[in-house]
N, C-alpha and C positions, 0 to 999 in steps of 0.2 A: 685821425686813426692810423695811416698809413705812413707816416712818421717812425714808427715802429719797426717797419720791415727794414732790417739791416742787410746789408751784402753779405751771402754767407759761403760764396765761392774763394776758394784758394787762400785760406787759412789754415795755421797748424796751431793747434790740431782742427782737425776738420768739423765743418758744422755737424751739431747732432740731430737727431731725429725729431729731440723736442724743441729744439731752433728751428728746424724746416716746416713743424706743424705750427709753432706759434708766428711765423711770417705769413702762412697760409690761412691760418684763423685771421689774422690782421687783413689778409686781402680780400677772404669772403665777407667781413664785414663791412670794407668799403664798398665793394660791389652790389652787396645787399641792401646796404642802408641800417641794418640792424645791428646793435651792439649785442642785443641779447634777443633771439627771433620767438615768435610765439610759438604756443606748443603746435598748431596747426604748421609752422614752418621749421620746426625743430629736426624732423628728419631730413629733408631737402638740405637743412643748413649744414648739419653733420657730415652729410655725405657730401656735399662739394668741399668741405675742409679737408676730408680722407682724401679726395680725388686730386683735388690740388696739392696736398703734402705728397702724395705719390709722384707725380709729375714734377713736383719740383725738386726730389729727391732721384728720380732719373734724370734730370736736366743737369743737377750738381755732380752727379756720377758720370755724366759724359763727357763734360766739359774739358779742355786741357788746355794747358798752359805753359809757357815758358818761365814766366815771370817765378822769382821765388817765393814761397809762401810768405802770407803776411802776420804779422805777430799779434794776436789779439791784444795782449796788453798796451802795445805800442799804440794800437788804433784806438782803445780806448783810452787813453791819455790825449790822443789829439782830439777827440770828441770832445772830453772835459775842456780841454783848451779852447776849441771853437764856442762852446756853451759859456765859458766864464766871457768870452769877449762879448758875444752877444746879448746876455742876459747880464752882465756885470758882476 
């Protein structure tokens, strides 16, 4: 599950709210052990995703760096090459 959580800091363009929410959803899924919660747990699950998203956005907005922003396409290509080496 958590392999889908990607680094979101210091990219150009910056991480979108959708990317932050997707990472938050994966994090809550990992913590809870639910890919899709039952109806009884849906409200708590959804609330956790929203709260984690808000905290993650606050974190990303508060971080600073002197490093130049990374290019999404360059990082995507590096990931493809790693995957090709790993899986053939």
